ZAKOL-873152 format. One record per residue (C-alpha): residue in three letters; residue number from 1; x negated, y negated, z; chain. Coordinates in pm, whole numbers, plus 32768, in hexadecimal, padded with zeros to 4 digits. Layout:
BEGIN
PT  ala  NUM  X  Y  Z  A;
...
***
This chain:
BEGIN
PT  met  1  6904  E446  0E3B  A;
PT  lys  2  68F1  E4C8  0FA0  A;
PT  arg  3  693F  E63C  0FD5  A;
PT  ile  4  6A5A  E5D5  10CE  A;
PT  ser  5  6B17  E516  0FBF  A;
PT  val  6  6B1F  E653  0EEB  A;
PT  ile  7  6B8C  E735  100B  A;
PT  cys  8  6CAC  E639  106C  A;
PT  met  9  6D38  E65F  0F0F  A;
PT  cys  10  6D73  E7CC  0F68  A;
PT  ala  11  6E68  E74C  1076  A;
PT  ile  12  6F05  E663  0F80  A;
PT  cys  13  6F4C  E784  0EA1  A;
PT  leu  14  6FDE  E83A  0FCE  A;
PT  phe  15  6EC7  E93A  0FC9  A;
PT  ser  16  6F1F  E9B4  0E66  A;
PT  cys  17  6DD4  E9E4  0DB9  A;
PT  ala  18  6D4B  EB3A  0D5A  A;
PT  gly  19  6C78  EBDD  0C4E  A;
PT  asn  20  6CE9  EC7D  0B05  A;
PT  lys  21  6E41  EC3F  0A82  A;
PT  lys  22  6F3F  EBCB  0B81  A;
PT  glu  23  70A3  EB5F  0BC6  A;
PT  asn  24  7129  EAC3  0D03  A;
PT  ser  25  7219  EB96  0DC3  A;
PT  gly  26  7275  EAE9  0F05  A;
PT  asn  27  714D  EAF7  0FEA  A;
PT  lys  28  70C2  EC1A  0F18  A;
PT  val  29  7009  EC33  0DC9  A;
PT  leu  30  703D  ED23  0CB6  A;
PT  val  31  6EE6  ED8C  0C2C  A;
PT  ala  32  6EB2  EE49  0AED  A;
PT  asp  33  6DB4  EF58  0AF5  A;
PT  ser  34  6CEA  EFDE  09C6  A;
PT  ser  35  6E0C  F0C5  0961  A;
PT  gly  36  6EF7  EF99  095B  A;
PT  met  37  6FC5  F011  0A86  A;
PT  lys  38  7026  EF17  0B87  A;
PT  ala  39  7001  EF4B  0CFC  A;
PT  glu  40  7081  EE64  0E05  A;
PT  ile  41  6F89  EDF3  0F08  A;
PT  pro  42  6F98  ECE1  1017  A;
PT  his  43  6EB3  EBBE  0FE6  A;
PT  phe  44  6E20  EB28  1122  A;
PT  phe  45  6D84  E9D9  1159  A;
PT  pro  46  6BFC  EA05  113F  A;
PT  val  47  6BC7  E999  12AC  A;
PT  thr  48  6A52  EA04  12BF  A;
PT  asp  49  6A02  E93A  118B  A;
PT  tyr  50  6ABF  E816  1215  A;
PT  ile  51  69FE  E80A  135B  A;
PT  lys  52  68B7  E83D  12A6  A;
PT  gly  53  6913  E719  11C3  A;
PT  gln  54  6965  E642  12EA  A;
PT  val  55  6814  E696  1388  A;
PT  tyr  56  675C  E646  124C  A;
PT  asp  57  6806  E4ED  1234  A;
PT  ile  58  67CB  E4A0  13A5  A;
PT  thr  59  6660  E50A  1393  A;
PT  asn  60  661D  E42C  1270  A;
PT  gly  61  66DB  E30B  130B  A;
PT  ser  62  6668  E1E6  13DA  A;
PT  ile  63  66F9  E23D  152A  A;
PT  asn  64  6653  E330  1620  A;
PT  pro  65  6744  E40E  16CC  A;
PT  phe  66  676C  E3F5  1843  A;
PT  lys  67  676B  E538  190A  A;
PT  thr  68  6805  E57C  1A63  A;
PT  val  69  67F0  E6C9  1B03  A;
PT  ile  70  68DE  E712  1C36  A;
PT  thr  71  68B6  E842  1D13  A;
PT  pro  72  6950  E875  1E78  A;
PT  ser  73  6807  E7FB  1F14  A;
PT  lys  74  6797  E6D7  1E43  A;
PT  thr  75  67C3  E5F6  1D1F  A;
PT  asp  76  66AF  E59A  1C23  A;
PT  ser  77  66BF  E4A7  1B02  A;
PT  asn  78  65B6  E451  19F5  A;
PT  trp  79  65A1  E3E3  1882  A;
PT  leu  80  6599  E50D  179E  A;
PT  lys  81  649C  E527  168E  A;
PT  met  82  653F  E52C  1530  A;
PT  glu  83  649E  E675  14E0  A;
PT  asp  84  652D  E719  161B  A;
PT  leu  85  6696  E6E1  15D2  A;
PT  ser  86  66AA  E80D  14ED  A;
PT  lys  87  660D  E8E7  15F4  A;
PT  glu  88  6718  E875  16F8  A;
PT  val  89  683F  E8F2  1624  A;
PT  ser  90  678E  EA1A  1570  A;
PT  asp  91  6844  EB1C  1649  A;
PT  phe  92  6979  EABB  157D  A;
PT  tyr  93  68D1  EAF7  1429  A;
PT  thr  94  6916  EC6D  1442  A;
PT  pro  95  69E8  ED1D  13E3  A;
PT  glu  96  6A1E  EC37  12B7  A;
PT  ile  97  6B8C  EBC3  12BC  A;
PT  asp  98  6C0F  EBDF  115B  A;
PT  ser  99  6D05  ECB4  1096  A;
PT  asn  100  6C03  EDAA  1015  A;
PT  asn  101  6B88  EE11  116D  A;
PT  leu  102  6CCA  EDF4  1249  A;
PT  ala  103  6E07  EE1B  1176  A;
PT  ser  104  6E25  EF8B  11CA  A;
PT  leu  105  6E06  EF40  134B  A;
PT  phe  106  6EBB  EE02  1387  A;
PT  ala  107  7014  ED75  1326  A;
PT  glu  108  705D  EBFC  12F3  A;
PT  lys  109  7182  EB3F  1376  A;
PT  lys  110  71D8  E9DA  1319  A;
PT  phe  111  72AC  E8DF  13D6  A;
PT  met  112  72D4  E76B  1418  A;
PT  asp  113  7263  E70B  1574  A;
PT  gln  114  7331  E5DF  15D4  A;
PT  thr  115  726B  E59E  1717  A;
PT  leu  116  711A  E580  1655  A;
PT  asn  117  71BF  E506  1512  A;
PT  ala  118  70F7  E610  1456  A;
PT  val  119  713B  E72A  1366  A;
PT  thr  120  70AF  E84F  1427  A;
PT  phe  121  701E  E985  1387  A;
PT  thr  122  6FED  EA91  1490  A;
PT  tyr  123  6F4C  EBDD  1464  A;
PT  asp  124  6F77  ED1A  1543  A;
PT  pro  125  6EFD  EE89  1515  A;
PT  ile  126  6FF0  EF62  144E  A;
PT  ser  127  6FA4  F085  152D  A;
PT  thr  128  6EB8  F0D5  164C  A;
PT  leu  129  6D55  F066  1600  A;
PT  pro  130  6C1D  F13A  1659  A;
PT  asp  131  6B71  F0D2  17A3  A;
PT  thr  132  6A3C  F087  16D8  A;
PT  phe  133  6AF8  EF88  1603  A;
PT  ser  134  6AC9  EE2B  16B1  A;
PT  leu  135  6BB7  ED4D  15FA  A;
PT  arg  136  6D1B  ED5A  1692  A;
PT  his  137  6DD6  EC2B  161A  A;
PT  trp  138  6DB9  EAE7  156D  A;
PT  asp  139  6E92  E9A8  150A  A;
PT  val  140  6E6F  E89E  13FE  A;
PT  tyr  141  6F25  E757  142C  A;
PT  val  142  6F76  E67E  12FE  A;
PT  asp  143  6FF0  E516  12FA  A;
PT  pro  144  7140  E523  1238  A;
PT  glu  145  7108  E3CB  119F  A;
PT  ser  146  6F9A  E3D0  113A  A;
PT  gln  147  6F9D  E54F  1121  A;
PT  lys  148  6E3A  E553  11B5  A;
PT  val  149  6DC8  E643  12C4  A;
PT  thr  150  6DD1  E590  1412  A;
PT  arg  151  6D69  E6B2  1504  A;
PT  val  152  6CFC  E80F  14FF  A;
PT  tyr  153  6D11  E904  1627  A;
PT  ile  154  6C62  EA59  1637  A;
PT  leu  155  6C6F  EB61  1748  A;
PT  lys  156  6B69  EC71  176E  A;
PT  lys  157  6B47  ED92  1866  A;
PT  leu  158  6A01  EDB9  191A  A;
PT  pro  159  696C  EED6  19F1  A;
PT  gln  160  69B1  EEEE  1B62  A;
PT  asn  161  6B23  EE74  1B43  A;
PT  lys  162  6AD3  ED21  1AC2  A;
PT  met  163  6B65  EC54  19AE  A;
PT  gln  164  6AC4  EB3C  18DD  A;
PT  gln  165  6B84  EA11  184F  A;
PT  leu  166  6B34  E90F  174B  A;
PT  thr  167  6C14  E7D6  1716  A;
PT  trp  168  6B95  E70E  15F3  A;
PT  asn  169  6C2C  E5C0  15D7  A;
PT  thr  170  6BD5  E535  1478  A;
PT  gly  171  6B10  E3EE  147A  A;
PT  lys  172  6B05  E3EE  15F9  A;
PT  gly  173  6A5F  E503  16A1  A;
PT  cys  174  6A78  E668  171D  A;
PT  asn  175  6AAB  E721  185B  A;
PT  ile  176  6A1E  E884  18A3  A;
PT  lys  177  6A9D  E949  19D4  A;
PT  ile  178  6A2E  EA8A  1A75  A;
PT  ile  179  6B4E  EB14  1B39  A;
PT  ser  180  6B60  EC4B  1C25  A;
PT  glu  181  6C9B  ED21  1C02  A;
PT  asp  182  6C92  ED31  1D82  A;
PT  thr  183  6D70  EC36  1E29  A;
PT  val  184  6D78  EB61  1F64  A;
PT  his  185  6ED3  EB07  1FE5  A;
PT  gly  186  6F61  EB7D  1E90  A;
PT  lys  187  6E79  EAA4  1DB9  A;
PT  pro  188  6D61  EB14  1CE4  A;
PT  ile  189  6C00  EAC0  1D56  A;
PT  ile  190  6B49  E9C3  1C6B  A;
PT  glu  191  69DA  EA29  1C99  A;
PT  lys  192  694A  E92C  1BA5  A;
PT  gln  193  69C0  E812  1AC0  A;
PT  val  194  68F8  E763  19BD  A;
PT  phe  195  6978  E614  192D  A;
PT  ile  196  68CD  E587  17F9  A;
PT  lys  197  6940  E42D  1784  A;
PT  trp  198  68D8  E381  1640  A;
PT  asp  199  69E2  E286  15E7  A;
PT  gly  200  6901  E169  1678  A;
PT  asn  201  6A19  E0E6  176F  A;
***
């Protein structure tokens, strides 16, 4: 069984898996510790494991990803070696996005996005994050009928007033942007875009 099938089951269960004894309580889980006391903690979809699982399946598939890099001065395209796909998205492997690492720093909101026809789980900081902490926001989009993850969006802060974005479209491709917080005519400056496509179309 492929790793991605296992991870998608998490979405089917509405992100409700956790260790030890547990009971569902809305979008949270009651976890029993060694003393039997129950503490309520949020349970986040394991985004990092999901992306790594997708990369694993693509790397072991039969279609080479196609990469396009766009900068203000030029556009380059080439076939990407299978083993290089993980390197392209490795910036988004840390910090690991799961409940254990981030439940104390981020809060989850859930709503139905009619425009995208997706159940959206959105995550924002509970309070001001340290400047050294790069992760700033992420979203998980789930198809309401199949209950499978269709898209993941991650936003990270870089040095020199820049932001880095990843949009991961399940089964299709991904887009990585480097954006300056400086603006031109009120719009942010996109310094670099990397499009990687693997759906074969």
